[in-house]
C-alpha positions in Angstrom: -109.6 100.0 -19.7 -108.5 99.2 -23.2 -110.8 101.8 -24.6 -109.4 104.5 -22.5 -105.8 103.8 -22.7 -106.3 103.6 -26.5 -107.8 107.0 -26.5 -104.9 108.3 -24.6 -102.8 106.9 -26.9 -104.5 108.3 -29.9 -103.3 112.0 -30.6 -105.4 114.9 -31.5 -108.8 113.9 -30.1 -111.1 117.0 -29.1 -112.7 117.5 -25.7 -116.0 116.5 -27.3 -114.2 113.1 -28.7 -113.3 112.5 -25.1 -116.8 113.0 -23.8 -117.7 110.1 -26.0 -115.0 107.8 -24.6 -116.8 105.6 -22.1 -115.1 105.6 -18.5 -115.2 102.1 -16.4 -117.4 101.9 -13.5 -114.4 100.4 -11.7 -110.6 100.6 -12.0 -107.4 99.2 -10.4 -105.7 101.3 -7.5 -103.4 100.6 -4.8 -105.1 100.4 -1.5 -104.6 100.0 2.1 -107.4 98.4 4.2 -109.0 99.8 7.5 -109.3 96.5 8.8 -105.3 95.8 8.4 -104.3 98.9 10.5 -103.0 96.7 13.3 -100.9 94.2 11.4 -97.7 95.8 12.0 -98.4 96.1 16.1 -95.6 95.7 18.0 -93.1 95.9 15.4 -90.3 98.6 15.0 -90.8 100.9 11.8 -87.9 99.6 9.9 -89.3 96.0 10.3 -92.7 97.0 8.9 -93.0 95.6 5.1 -95.2 97.8 2.8 -95.6 94.7 0.6 -97.9 93.1 3.2 -100.3 96.2 3.6 -100.6 97.3 -0.1 -103.1 95.8 -2.2 -104.1 96.3 -6.0 -107.7 96.2 -6.1 -110.8 97.1 -8.4 -112.2 100.4 -6.8 -115.2 102.3 -7.7 -114.5 105.4 -9.9 -116.2 108.4 -8.2 -117.9 111.1 -10.1 -116.4 114.7 -10.3 -117.9 117.2 -8.0 -117.9 120.8 -8.4 -114.5 121.9 -9.1 -113.3 118.4 -9.3 -111.7 116.5 -12.3 -111.2 113.0 -13.1 -107.7 111.9 -14.4 -106.7 109.0 -16.3 -103.5 108.2 -14.7 -100.4 107.2 -16.9 -98.1 107.2 -14.3 -97.3 107.8 -10.6 -94.5 107.6 -8.3 -93.7 106.7 -4.6 -93.1 109.2 -1.9 -92.2 109.0 1.7 -95.9 109.8 2.5 -96.6 106.3 0.6 -94.3 104.6 3.1 -96.0 106.4 6.0 -99.3 105.1 4.6 -98.3 101.6 4.3 -96.7 101.1 7.7 -99.8 103.1 9.2 -97.4 105.7 10.8 -97.5 108.1 12.4 -101.1 107.4 12.3 -103.4 105.2 10.0 -104.5 107.6 7.5 -108.4 106.4 8.0 -108.7 109.1 10.7 -107.8 111.6 8.4 -110.4 110.3 5.7 -113.0 110.2 8.7 -112.3 113.9 9.5 -112.6 115.1 6.1 -115.7 113.0 5.6 -117.6 115.0 8.3 -116.9 118.2 6.4 -119.7 118.0 3.7 -121.5 115.5 1.8 -119.0 115.8 -0.9 -116.2 115.2 1.3 -118.1 112.0 2.6 -117.1 110.0 -0.4 -113.6 109.8 1.1 -114.3 108.2 4.1 -114.2 104.6 3.0 -113.0 101.5 4.3 -110.2 101.4 1.8 -107.8 104.2 1.1 -106.5 104.8 -2.6 -103.2 106.5 -1.8 -100.4 108.4 -3.9 -99.5 111.9 -4.3 -98.3 112.2 -7.8 -99.5 111.5 -11.1 -99.0 112.4 -14.8 -101.9 111.8 -17.3 -105.2 113.1 -19.1 -108.1 114.8 -17.9 -111.2 112.8 -18.9 -114.1 114.4 -17.0 -114.6 117.8 -15.3 -117.3 118.8 -12.6 -119.4 121.9 -12.4 -117.4 125.0 -12.2 -114.2 123.9 -13.9 -113.4 126.3 -16.8 -109.5 126.4 -17.1 -109.2 122.4 -17.8 -110.9 120.2 -20.3 -111.0 116.6 -21.2 -108.0 115.7 -23.2 -105.5 118.0 -21.4 -102.3 116.4 -20.5 -101.4 117.3 -16.8 -99.6 116.8 -13.7 -101.0 117.2 -10.1 -99.7 118.7 -7.1 -101.0 117.3 -3.9 -102.3 120.3 -2.0 -106.2 119.9 -1.6 -107.6 122.9 0.0 -111.3 124.3 0.8 -110.5 128.0 1.1 -113.7 128.9 2.8 -111.6 130.6 5.5 -110.0 133.8 5.4 -106.9 132.1 6.8 -105.9 130.5 3.5 -106.2 133.5 1.2 -102.7 134.6 1.8 -101.0 131.4 1.8 -103.3 128.3 0.8 -101.2 126.1 3.2 -102.8 128.1 6.0 -106.2 127.1 5.2 -107.8 125.1 7.9 -109.1 122.5 5.7 -105.6 122.0 3.8 -104.9 118.4 3.4 -102.3 116.3 1.4 -104.3 114.6 -1.6 -103.5 110.7 -1.7 -102.6 111.1 2.1 -105.3 112.8 3.9 -107.8 112.4 1.3 -108.7 109.3 -0.8 -108.6 108.6 -4.6 -104.9 109.2 -4.8 -102.6 109.0 -7.7 -101.4 105.5 -7.4 -104.4 104.1 -9.5 -105.7 104.1 -13.1 -108.3 106.7 -12.4 -107.8 109.7 -9.7 -109.9 112.3 -8.5 -108.5 115.7 -8.1 -109.4 119.4 -7.3 -109.0 121.2 -10.6 -106.6 123.7 -8.9 -104.2 121.0 -8.3 -103.6 120.6 -12.0 -100.5 121.9 -14.1 -99.5 121.3 -17.4 -97.5 118.1 -18.2 -94.0 119.3 -19.6 -94.0 118.1 -23.0 -90.3 116.8 -23.2 -91.0 114.2 -20.6 -92.5 110.7 -20.7 -95.4 110.1 -18.5 -93.2 108.4 -16.0 -90.5 111.2 -15.9 -93.3 113.9 -15.5 -95.0 112.0 -12.5 -91.8 112.0 -10.7 -91.2 115.6 -9.6 -94.4 117.1 -8.3 -94.5 116.5 -4.3 -90.5 116.5 -3.9 -89.8 119.3 -6.4 -92.5 121.8 -4.9 -91.5 120.8 -1.3 -87.8 121.6 -1.8 -88.9 124.9 -4.0 -90.9 126.1 -1.0 -88.2 125.4 1.6 -85.3 126.9 0.0 -86.7 129.3 -2.5 -90.0 130.9 -1.7 -90.6 133.9 0.6 -92.4 131.3 2.9 -89.2 129.2 3.3 -85.3 130.1 3.5 -85.4 132.6 0.5 -82.1 131.2 -0.6 -80.1 133.9 -2.6 -77.1 133.8 -4.9 -73.6 132.9 -2.9 -75.6 131.1 0.1 -74.2 127.8 1.5 -76.5 125.2 1.7 -76.2 122.1 3.5 -78.5 119.4 2.0 -79.1 116.1 3.8 -79.7 113.1 1.5 -78.7 115.1 -1.4 -79.2 112.3 -3.8 -82.6 111.3 -2.6 -86.1 112.0 -3.6 -86.1 115.4 -2.1 -82.7 116.3 -1.5 -81.8 115.7 -5.2 -84.4 118.7 -6.2 -82.7 120.9 -3.5 -79.5 120.2 -5.0 -80.5 121.2 -8.5 -82.7 124.3 -7.2 -79.5 125.4 -5.3 -77.1 125.2 -8.0 -79.6 126.7 -10.6 -80.1 129.7 -8.1 -76.3 130.4 -7.7 -75.8 128.9 -4.3 -73.2 126.3 -3.3 -74.6 122.8 -2.1 -72.8 121.0 0.7 -74.1 117.6 -0.3 -74.4 115.1 2.6 -74.8 111.6 1.2 -74.1 107.9 2.5 -71.9 106.2 -0.2 -69.8 107.1 -3.1 -72.5 105.9 -5.7 -74.6 108.7 -4.3 -71.7 111.2 -4.1 -71.2 110.5 -7.9 -74.7 111.4 -8.7 -74.2 114.6 -6.8 -71.1 115.4 -8.9 -72.9 114.7 -12.0 -75.5 117.4 -11.3 -72.7 119.8 -10.8 -72.1 119.8 -7.1 -68.5 119.9 -5.8 -68.8 119.9 -2.0 -69.5 116.4 -0.8 -69.7 114.7 2.5 -69.9 111.0 2.7 -71.4 110.5 6.1 -70.8 106.7 6.0 -67.1 107.1 5.0 -66.4 109.7 7.4 -68.5 107.7 10.0 -70.6 110.5 11.8 -72.3 109.2 14.6 -74.6 112.1 16.2 -76.2 110.0 18.8 -74.0 108.3 21.5 -76.9 106.0 22.2 -80.7 106.2 22.1 -80.7 109.0 24.5 -77.8 111.0 24.1 -76.5 113.1 21.4 -72.6 113.6 20.7 -71.8 117.2 20.4 -68.3 116.4 19.5 -69.7 115.0 16.1 -71.6 118.2 15.7 -68.3 120.1 15.9 -66.5 117.7 13.6 -69.3 118.0 10.9 -68.9 121.9 11.3 -65.1 121.7 10.9 -65.6 119.8 7.8 -67.9 122.0 6.2 -65.5 125.0 6.7 -62.8 122.7 5.2 -65.0 122.4 2.0 -66.2 126.0 1.9 -63.0 127.8 2.5 -63.9 128.7 6.2 -67.7 129.6 5.9 -70.6 127.9 7.6 -74.0 127.2 5.9 -76.5 129.8 5.6 -79.2 127.3 5.2 -79.8 123.8 6.4 -82.1 121.7 4.3 -83.7 119.5 6.9 -85.8 116.4 6.3 -84.2 113.6 8.4 -85.4 114.8 11.5 -84.3 113.5 15.0 -81.1 111.8 13.8 -79.5 115.1 12.2 -81.5 118.0 13.9 -79.1 118.6 16.7 -76.2 118.7 14.4 -78.4 120.9 11.8 -79.1 123.6 14.4 -75.5 123.5 15.4 -73.7 123.9 12.1 -75.8 126.7 10.7 -74.0 129.9 10.7 -74.8 132.8 13.2 -78.3 134.3 11.8 -78.7 131.2 9.6 -81.8 129.0 8.9 -82.7 125.6 9.3 -85.8 124.7 7.1 -87.5 121.4 7.9 -90.3 119.5 6.3 -90.2 116.3 7.5 -88.7 113.8 10.0 -88.0 110.7 8.2 -86.0 109.3 11.2 -88.1 110.3 13.9 -90.3 113.3 14.9 -89.1 114.3 18.5 -86.5 116.5 17.7 -83.4 117.4 20.3 -81.1 120.3 20.2 -79.2 122.6 22.2 -80.9 125.7 22.3 -78.0 127.9 23.2 -76.8 127.4 19.8 -80.2 128.6 18.2 -81.0 131.8 20.5 -77.5 133.0 21.2 -76.5 133.0 17.4 -79.9 134.4 16.2 -80.7 131.5 14.2 -84.1 130.6 13.0 -86.1 127.1 12.2 -88.8 127.4 9.7 -91.3 124.7 9.3 -92.3 124.0 5.6 -95.2 121.7 4.4 -95.1 120.8 0.8 -96.1 124.0 -1.1 -98.9 126.2 -2.3 -100.3 126.3 -5.8 -98.5 129.2 -7.0 -95.2 127.8 -5.6 -96.0 124.3 -7.1 -96.6 126.1 -10.7 -93.5 127.7 -10.5 -91.6 124.5 -9.5 -93.3 122.6 -12.6 -92.5 125.6 -14.7 -88.7 125.2 -14.0 -89.2 121.5 -14.8 -91.0 122.6 -18.2 -88.2 125.1 -19.2 -85.5 122.3 -18.7 -83.9 124.3 -15.5 -84.7 121.4 -13.2 -84.9 117.8 -14.3 -86.6 114.7 -13.2 -84.5 112.2 -10.8 -86.3 109.0 -11.8 -84.0 106.1 -11.1 -86.3 103.0 -11.3 -89.9 102.2 -12.4 -92.3 99.4 -11.6 -95.8 98.3 -12.9 -98.8 99.4 -10.8 -98.8 95.6 -9.5 -95.4 95.9 -7.9 -96.0 99.2 -6.2 -95.6 97.3 -3.0 -91.9 96.4 -3.8 -91.5 100.2 -5.0 -92.6 101.3 -1.6 -90.3 98.7 0.0 -87.3 99.9 -1.7 -87.9 103.5 -0.6 -88.8 102.5 3.2 -85.2 100.6 3.1 -83.4 103.4 1.4 -82.6 101.1 -1.7 -83.3 103.7 -4.1 -81.8 106.8 -5.6 -83.8 109.9 -6.4 -87.7 108.8 -7.1 -89.1 105.5 -8.0 -91.8 105.8 -10.6 -95.0 103.5 -11.1 -96.8 102.8 -14.4 -100.5 102.8 -14.0 -102.3 103.0 -17.4 -99.2 103.8 -19.5 -98.5 100.3 -21.3 -94.6 100.8 -21.1 -92.0 103.5 -20.3 -91.1 106.2 -23.0 -94.6 107.2 -23.9 -96.0 110.8 -23.8 -93.0 112.9 -25.2 -94.3 115.7 -27.3 -91.0 117.7 -27.7 -88.6 115.6 -29.3 -86.0 118.5 -30.0 -86.1 119.7 -26.3 -85.7 116.3 -24.8 -82.5 115.7 -26.9 -81.1 118.9 -25.5 -81.5 117.5 -21.7 -81.7 113.6 -22.2 -78.3 113.1 -20.1 -79.8 115.2 -17.2 -83.0 113.1 -17.6 -81.3 110.0 -17.3 -79.0 111.2 -14.7 -80.5 108.9 -12.1 -81.1 105.7 -14.3 -79.0 102.7 -14.7 -77.5 102.5 -18.3 -79.6 99.5 -19.4 -82.9 101.7 -18.0 -82.1 104.9 -19.7 -84.7 106.4 -22.0 -83.9 108.0 -25.4 
């Protein structure tokens, strides 16, 4: 790998030069193993430890097929689907790989007894397959995680409706938590020049997801003046929702757990904060019964903050724990847009507050290529910033994933793959200097990058 890393750190190599750079037959990657899918059997989700199921192994490097590219991964990051993969919930991912493998001989390569996971990357294209014209070896890129086949008409209005739509690194193999990754060329986007590798790898999945949820015509279609309730507003997903709301002229109502997280939201420019820990909201009386009185208390608190207005949009992702409250607090005609269920998939709410008040629930799942491109463009323009808080080496991905599973993090947790240290890959120092405080907002002072 030394030859490959040295080539990446040498600026000015041409595409032809890159073709002369020898690729290894094997590279390191973070894997889960098919023969270990039962190791957490009988344990509650919260007790499952990703450090026991994630392994750093030497894995074979695939050759790119038609429409595919190999990327030397300088950095990646941990998402909640990394946690799901590691704890084998809601299902072990090997079923996804087997289903994909039945699609075609090319897809069969993904059906392996190990799964290289990860749905973010920043790195350098090192090889392209037949039919790839827009990208060449040496291009510095980030990747979004939507994998589509587009052989069905269903996907040609919104690619997320493709019957063969998958999340790369979760429902496909050869993900981003590795030294070399395999992607489709239509996953690639230009790396923002003012960011380091690890910073550029952080926004992909979550920023694109938040963009579709809030901004896109496929989501809530947020407009200027909207009040937006954002659960987990300083977290990996909510921190981008908060930025998008502020950049779009909306007013975020940020729900957090703790003063430290509230301070992060204020540093982003948010003014309306609800500390659910300090205010002791308990939306469930017990395991089976919710407390509508707590919904009403939350609604009253929101109106105190907004000057008497309910929220136009609820940015939902916790799921079971909060969904009943989310449906209740949205204004008449308002929208609840949901992309995940990190606290549980079985949602319970009082339907009277939905149908009689003409509210809408919109399901949103990642983003299509155009939405991801627009979200990345906002990063490149310095309108939205990465929320990287901590970076681990590849061999410590288990600990990084444990942190996210336990909620010990803020923003995003990054992982260095081929990058030998943090802070590399910056191409536009002047732009970086204009935004350095925002880039470092989630970092501890001792970890801030210049």
